[in-house]
LONU-531101 format. One record per residue (C-alpha): residue in three letters; x, y, z. Coordinates in nm, 3 decimals. Example, Ala and Ser with C-alpha at 12.3 -4.5 7.8 and 13.67 -1.06 7.14 Angstrom:
- resn	xx	yy	zz
- ala	1.230	-0.450	0.780
- ser	1.367	-0.106	0.714
// end
This chain:
- resn	xx	yy	zz
- unk	8.242	5.910	18.370
- unk	7.992	6.115	18.190
- unk	7.741	6.340	18.394
- unk	7.391	6.287	18.414
- unk	7.235	6.490	18.110
- unk	6.971	6.669	18.313
- unk	7.217	6.757	18.591
- unk	7.473	6.901	18.307
- unk	7.172	7.092	18.172
- unk	7.091	7.236	18.524
- unk	7.445	7.341	18.582
- unk	7.441	7.538	18.255
- unk	7.113	7.684	18.323
- unk	7.202	7.790	18.662
- unk	7.489	7.974	18.535
- unk	7.257	8.169	18.303
- unk	7.036	8.233	18.639
- unk	7.355	8.373	18.771
- unk	7.413	8.611	18.472
- unk	7.629	8.401	18.250
- unk	7.602	8.355	17.873
- unk	7.470	8.025	17.732
- unk	7.717	8.081	17.454
- unk	8.020	8.053	17.711
- unk	7.838	7.784	17.946
- unk	7.700	7.541	17.696
- unk	8.042	7.416	17.518
- unk	8.168	7.318	17.866
- unk	7.861	7.142	17.958
- unk	7.852	6.949	17.648
- unk	8.212	6.806	17.738
- unk	8.077	6.642	18.058
- unk	7.805	6.436	17.883
- unk	7.819	6.130	17.651
- unk	7.823	6.194	17.271
- unk	7.493	6.049	17.217
- unk	7.340	6.286	17.497
- unk	7.460	6.612	17.366
- unk	7.167	6.667	17.135
- unk	6.927	6.610	17.428
- unk	7.148	6.848	17.664
- unk	7.123	7.135	17.386
- unk	6.756	7.083	17.363
- unk	6.693	7.105	17.735
- unk	6.910	7.409	17.767
- unk	6.759	7.607	17.470
- unk	6.402	7.489	17.524
- unk	6.405	7.585	17.888
- unk	6.547	7.920	17.823
- unk	6.325	8.004	17.561
- unk	6.012	7.935	17.782
- unk	6.186	8.072	18.092
- unk	5.955	8.371	18.138
- unk	5.652	8.132	18.136
- unk	5.804	7.867	18.359
- unk	5.938	8.083	18.626
- unk	5.612	8.228	18.764
- unk	5.452	7.864	18.743
- unk	5.749	7.736	18.927
- unk	5.723	8.022	19.214
- unk	5.345	7.919	19.251
- unk	5.449	7.583	19.315
- unk	5.724	7.624	19.572
- unk	5.608	7.696	19.921
- unk	5.896	7.931	19.968
- unk	6.191	8.053	19.724
- unk	6.499	7.855	19.700
- unk	6.830	7.999	19.813
- unk	7.078	8.143	19.574
- unk	7.312	7.879	19.655
- unk	7.051	7.624	19.505
- unk	7.036	7.773	19.170
- unk	7.111	7.431	19.020
- unk	6.787	7.297	19.185
- unk	6.574	7.570	19.048
- unk	6.707	7.506	18.710
- unk	6.647	7.143	18.733
- unk	6.289	7.199	18.834
- unk	6.264	7.449	18.541
- unk	6.396	7.210	18.302
- unk	6.165	6.952	18.465
- unk	5.854	7.159	18.375
- unk	5.982	7.224	18.026
- unk	5.997	6.866	17.974
- unk	5.641	6.827	18.092
- unk	5.522	7.134	17.896
- unk	5.685	7.127	17.569
- unk	5.840	6.786	17.488
- unk	5.734	6.432	17.377
- unk	5.906	6.284	17.672
- unk	5.666	6.081	17.859
- unk	5.553	6.250	18.177
- unk	5.654	5.977	18.403
- unk	6.013	5.957	18.244
- unk	6.056	6.333	18.266
- unk	5.975	6.316	18.644
- unk	6.188	6.030	18.723
- unk	6.483	6.162	18.543
- unk	6.474	6.502	18.683
- unk	6.443	6.348	19.030
- unk	6.732	6.128	18.963
- unk	6.960	6.412	18.865
- unk	6.949	6.556	19.207
- unk	7.198	6.275	19.323
- unk	7.439	6.369	19.018
- unk	7.412	6.728	19.160
- unk	7.477	6.591	19.518
- unk	7.171	6.736	19.657
- unk	6.971	6.437	19.781
- unk	6.776	6.666	19.999
- unk	6.589	6.794	19.673
- unk	6.477	6.457	19.582
- unk	6.144	6.487	19.741
- unk	6.102	6.837	19.645
- unk	6.165	6.778	19.302
- unk	5.911	6.503	19.287
- unk	5.633	6.689	19.469
- unk	5.666	7.000	19.245
- unk	5.673	6.835	18.918
- unk	5.388	6.592	19.016
- unk	5.176	6.895	19.167
- unk	5.259	7.068	18.821
- unk	5.080	6.767	18.633
- unk	4.773	6.822	18.847
- unk	4.744	7.175	18.841
- unk	4.895	7.283	18.516
- unk	4.562	7.412	18.371
- unk	4.488	7.650	18.651
- unk	4.868	7.749	18.651
- unk	4.834	7.841	18.289
- unk	4.509	8.041	18.351
- unk	4.695	8.262	18.608
- unk	4.969	8.354	18.366
- unk	4.950	8.729	18.247
- unk	4.984	8.785	17.889
- unk	5.356	8.839	17.884
- unk	5.433	8.550	18.080
- unk	5.196	8.343	17.867
- unk	5.372	8.449	17.549
- unk	5.710	8.343	17.742
- unk	5.867	8.702	17.697
- unk	5.955	8.955	17.975
- unk	5.715	9.216	18.024
- unk	5.935	9.482	17.901
- unk	6.001	9.309	17.589
- unk	5.632	9.212	17.546
- unk	5.536	9.567	17.574
- unk	5.806	9.691	17.324
- unk	5.703	9.455	17.074
- unk	5.332	9.532	17.107
- unk	5.431	9.885	17.044
- unk	5.669	9.862	16.751
- unk	5.485	9.578	16.585
- unk	5.115	9.579	16.686
- unk	5.021	9.385	16.390
- unk	5.311	9.136	16.394
- unk	5.398	9.108	16.778
- unk	5.221	8.773	16.828
- unk	5.373	8.608	16.532
- unk	5.727	8.746	16.628
- unk	5.680	8.614	16.982
- unk	5.592	8.257	16.848
- unk	5.891	8.251	16.624
- unk	6.116	8.349	16.924
- unk	5.986	8.046	17.100
- unk	6.062	7.790	16.819
- unk	6.394	7.614	16.755
- unk	6.532	7.793	16.468
- unk	6.635	7.615	16.135
- unk	6.990	7.538	16.041
- unk	7.057	7.756	15.742
- unk	7.375	7.719	15.503
- unk	7.559	7.959	15.264
- unk	7.716	7.771	14.959
- unk	8.044	7.931	14.869
- unk	7.994	8.109	14.521
- unk	8.351	8.113	14.456
- unk	8.360	7.730	14.456
- unk	8.017	7.587	14.391
- unk	7.677	7.707	14.310
- unk	7.374	7.636	14.528
- unk	7.232	7.373	14.302
- unk	7.559	7.195	14.299
- unk	7.587	7.199	14.673
- unk	7.211	7.101	14.721
- unk	7.309	6.799	14.518
- unk	7.594	6.708	14.718
- unk	7.392	6.722	15.024
- unk	7.122	6.501	14.852
- unk	7.398	6.251	14.776
- unk	7.510	6.259	15.138
- unk	7.171	6.177	15.258
- unk	7.097	6.528	15.385
- unk	6.733	6.689	15.301
- unk	6.765	7.053	15.231
- unk	6.571	7.322	15.045
- unk	6.675	7.640	14.865
- unk	6.589	7.968	15.072
- unk	6.371	8.241	14.925
- unk	6.561	8.537	14.976
- unk	6.933	8.494	14.960
- unk	7.083	8.316	14.646
- unk	7.332	8.112	14.822
- unk	7.092	8.005	15.118
- unk	7.016	7.649	15.177
- unk	6.778	7.521	15.473
- unk	6.843	7.186	15.625
- unk	6.539	6.995	15.725
- unk	6.711	6.870	16.034
- unk	7.002	7.042	16.198
- unk	7.331	6.838	16.148
- unk	7.692	6.839	16.279
- unk	7.878	7.067	16.038
- unk	8.150	6.784	16.056
- unk	7.932	6.575	15.851
- unk	7.830	6.813	15.588
- unk	7.990	6.723	15.253
- unk	8.287	6.958	15.186
- unk	8.229	7.175	15.475
- unk	8.614	7.158	15.595
- unk	8.729	7.244	15.258
- unk	8.501	7.551	15.254
- unk	8.239	7.469	15.027
- unk	7.961	7.602	15.261
- unk	7.920	7.792	15.597
- unk	7.645	7.815	15.864
- unk	7.479	8.161	15.830
- unk	7.119	8.272	15.860
- unk	6.956	8.368	15.552
- unk	6.865	8.729	15.663
- unk	7.240	8.774	15.770
- unk	7.326	8.666	15.416
- unk	7.142	8.959	15.283
- unk	7.407	9.220	15.412
- unk	7.668	9.124	15.163
- unk	7.411	9.163	14.879
- unk	7.288	9.513	14.992
- unk	7.622	9.663	15.019
- unk	7.751	9.485	14.661
- unk	8.080	9.642	14.674
- unk	8.239	9.671	14.318
- unk	8.570	9.513	14.225
- unk	8.874	9.689	14.349
- unk	8.681	9.901	14.600
- unk	8.829	9.911	14.966
- unk	8.580	9.769	15.227
- unk	8.547	9.793	15.597
- unk	8.359	9.529	15.811
- unk	8.368	9.730	16.123
- unk	8.219	9.479	16.358
- unk	8.328	9.164	16.201
- unk	8.353	8.878	16.456
- unk	8.291	8.605	16.397
- unk	8.341	8.671	16.029
- unk	8.040	8.530	15.848
- unk	7.956	8.856	15.664
- unk	8.302	8.952	15.564
- unk	8.363	8.608	15.445
- unk	8.035	8.637	15.233
- unk	8.150	8.969	15.105
- unk	8.471	8.820	14.971
- unk	8.302	8.490	14.826
- unk	8.061	8.727	14.622
- unk	8.352	8.990	14.534
- unk	8.689	8.829	14.562
- unk	8.870	9.136	14.413
- unk	8.776	9.383	14.697
- unk	9.031	9.502	14.957
- unk	8.860	9.402	15.287
- unk	8.957	9.518	15.628
- unk	8.767	9.314	15.924
- unk	8.786	9.489	16.241
- unk	8.653	9.417	16.574
- unk	8.666	9.538	16.928
- unk	8.693	9.205	17.080
- unk	9.038	9.068	17.031
- unk	8.982	8.703	17.125
- unk	8.681	8.697	16.880
- unk	8.926	8.786	16.607
- unk	9.063	8.447	16.609
- unk	8.733	8.293	16.493
- unk	8.749	8.560	16.199
- unk	9.087	8.439	16.097
- unk	8.990	8.076	16.137
- unk	8.689	8.129	15.888
- unk	8.905	8.312	15.636
- unk	9.161	8.024	15.653
- unk	8.898	7.769	15.603
- unk	8.750	7.929	15.301
- unk	9.087	8.006	15.156
- unk	9.012	8.389	15.160
- unk	9.243	8.699	15.236
- unk	9.157	9.013	15.445
- unk	9.336	9.249	15.663
- unk	9.233	9.179	16.028
- unk	9.250	9.461	16.260
- unk	9.168	9.473	16.640
- unk	9.014	9.827	16.676
- unk	8.691	10.001	16.823
- unk	8.445	10.105	16.554
- unk	8.343	10.417	16.780
- unk	8.703	10.529	16.801
- unk	8.873	10.378	16.495
- unk	9.255	10.332	16.496
- unk	9.422	10.637	16.437
- unk	9.623	10.503	16.109
- unk	9.311	10.429	15.936
- unk	9.304	10.716	15.674
- unk	9.015	10.963	15.659
- unk	8.765	10.897	15.349
- unk	8.965	10.563	15.278
- unk	8.671	10.327	15.229
- unk	8.428	10.297	14.934
- unk	8.208	10.087	15.153
- unk	8.165	10.014	15.530
- unk	7.946	9.743	15.684
- unk	7.833	9.796	16.049
- unk	7.679	9.484	16.206
- unk	7.616	9.710	16.519
- unk	7.603	9.554	16.883
- unk	7.243	9.528	16.959
- unk	6.983	9.376	17.196
- unk	6.968	9.055	16.969
- unk	6.586	9.084	17.004
- unk	6.565	8.940	16.654
- unk	6.753	8.627	16.706
- unk	6.607	8.552	17.054
- unk	6.552	8.168	16.925
- unk	6.911	8.140	16.890
- unk	7.019	8.304	17.200
- unk	6.718	8.226	17.446
- unk	6.912	8.363	17.718
- unk	6.836	8.730	17.605
- unk	6.506	8.687	17.779
- unk	6.669	8.667	18.108
- unk	6.998	8.877	18.061
- unk	6.859	9.160	17.884
- unk	6.700	9.461	18.064
- unk	6.494	9.755	17.930
- unk	6.766	9.987	18.048
- unk	6.998	9.832	17.820
- unk	6.836	9.963	17.510
- unk	6.922	10.331	17.545
- unk	7.266	10.245	17.649
- unk	7.295	10.015	17.309
- unk	7.136	10.305	17.112
- unk	7.401	10.531	17.221
- unk	7.679	10.276	17.153
- unk	7.522	10.231	16.805
- unk	7.498	10.624	16.752
- unk	7.884	10.647	16.869
- unk	7.981	10.382	16.616
- unk	7.811	10.570	16.329
- unk	7.981	10.879	16.411
- unk	8.306	10.707	16.472
- unk	8.316	10.534	16.130
- unk	8.165	10.811	15.904
- unk	8.480	11.019	15.868
- unk	8.652	10.695	15.703
- unk	8.372	10.684	15.431
- unk	8.488	10.827	15.081
- unk	8.230	11.064	14.913
- unk	7.988	10.891	14.717
- unk	8.071	10.584	14.918
- unk	7.814	10.378	15.113
- unk	7.761	10.246	15.463
- unk	7.506	9.958	15.545
- unk	7.383	9.976	15.903
- unk	7.260	9.627	16.032
- unk	7.127	9.509	16.369
- unk	6.972	9.170	16.471
- unk	6.710	9.365	16.650
- unk	6.334	9.440	16.566
- unk	6.330	9.724	16.824
- unk	6.285	10.062	16.674
- unk	6.492	10.207	16.933
- unk	6.796	10.070	16.786
- unk	6.691	10.097	16.429
- unk	6.517	10.375	16.252
- unk	6.537	10.595	16.563
- unk	6.937	10.551	16.569
- unk	6.956	10.614	16.179
- unk	6.714	10.929	16.158
- unk	6.911	11.080	16.452
- unk	7.242	11.025	16.250
- unk	7.090	11.159	15.943
- unk	6.964	11.495	16.119
- unk	7.322	11.562	16.275
- unk	7.530	11.455	15.970
- unk	7.483	11.698	15.670
- unk	7.657	11.494	15.384
- unk	7.448	11.176	15.482
- unk	7.141	11.040	15.267
- unk	6.930	10.746	15.314
- unk	6.914	10.519	14.998
- unk	6.608	10.296	14.931
- unk	6.589	9.944	14.985
- unk	6.352	9.675	14.859
- unk	6.335	9.429	15.123
- unk	6.113	9.305	15.409
- unk	5.894	9.561	15.574
- unk	5.968	9.944	15.488
- unk	6.063	10.141	15.797
- unk	6.098	10.498	15.854
- unk	6.495	10.482	15.776
- unk	6.542	10.134	15.628
- unk	6.374	9.788	15.623
- unk	6.305	9.500	15.853
- unk	6.301	9.129	15.814
- unk	6.113	8.968	16.085
- unk	6.193	8.642	16.259
- unk	5.969	8.353	16.102
- unk	5.932	8.000	16.198
- unk	6.114	7.782	15.942
- unk	6.257	8.120	15.796
- unk	6.506	8.382	15.852
- unk	6.590	8.577	16.149
- unk	6.491	8.938	16.244
- unk	6.733	9.185	16.108
- unk	6.726	9.546	16.015
- unk	6.906	9.729	15.738
- unk	6.959	10.085	15.639
- unk	7.191	10.201	15.359
- unk	7.328	10.542	15.378
- unk	7.548	10.735	15.120
- unk	7.812	10.996	15.187
- unk	7.723	11.284	14.953
- unk	7.997	11.403	14.734
- unk	8.112	11.760	14.719
- unk	7.891	11.821	14.400
- unk	7.578	11.670	14.566
- unk	7.585	11.884	14.882
// end
């Protein structure tokens, strides 16, 4: 028997409150509800977590005493109740009744009265509760991230945070080997899907309404893939020539590697990742798109010993990062990421650049990419690398907002995610 949708959402959110990843928790939660309720379940989970820094202080003000850690599911249920009242079209009475009713599915009937009282009190006091929030909570961002965005992007911080709180668009990449963007747009129209061409990447398509990929025309046969428009720019900026050797050093799940092969089928591509389990997704994507690559398990900071020095003409580094530019797609970042994580990530990014540089041939290029909007992970990392690496030089990029050592695309509502790009070249002997 399917589980109550709000109870399923509460259990998933409780898992995040305990330090789990929504990417891991949500698929299991979706299996517990009926097919028709899966969309609502996803909305409740993503929406509640996007607004968590705003909802949590209001919930604290509404509770006479904190809930015990073993009752994280009730805390999560109350949070998703507040989310429904604050940011959905669900009628107030229905949101309260459904949330109260979910206490039974959670086998915690004792919380029925508490849930009813808290949510009804919120309806009475919502204005005063909102007025009491500090600026960071009002923006639905943790204080450390709010401060970092204000520091790095004083003119854009508000727009970035507004975009972070929105549901992101679903973006497709038409397969240039098999179909033009115009042809695939027509296929979508014929199948009843409203869609628009993107403005940056030549294969990008924005669906007006997100859809199950299984319903998209030709998806199973490889005519299209799901990939944000900003992420699609990586293959265009690296632009490997026919016959060159290319390393995608942090390849999983394989979107950028596949895009490189779609645009230039005659490259010799090696797709490497440190996470052996995630390499399965790389292989699955290559198979669906009928593409060939050498898939390798390896750590970019300490590449496999059998990778020859100066072997690759091009290297793509989609470095591990804070994901601060894709928070709308990964809202649990607001709960799970800590300020002390940023220096640790920057150190890891620096180690990856140092580890990969010996593999790059003289005259070759390395594209450094993060899905972060924080300078500490972007220009600061690249500038430090340039200072300690005598044969590295920065190449200009005409994209987004120029930064000290690259360029930044910022997340925008109904537009691309926030990604940073920096293109480096290894000087040949004659240019040193």
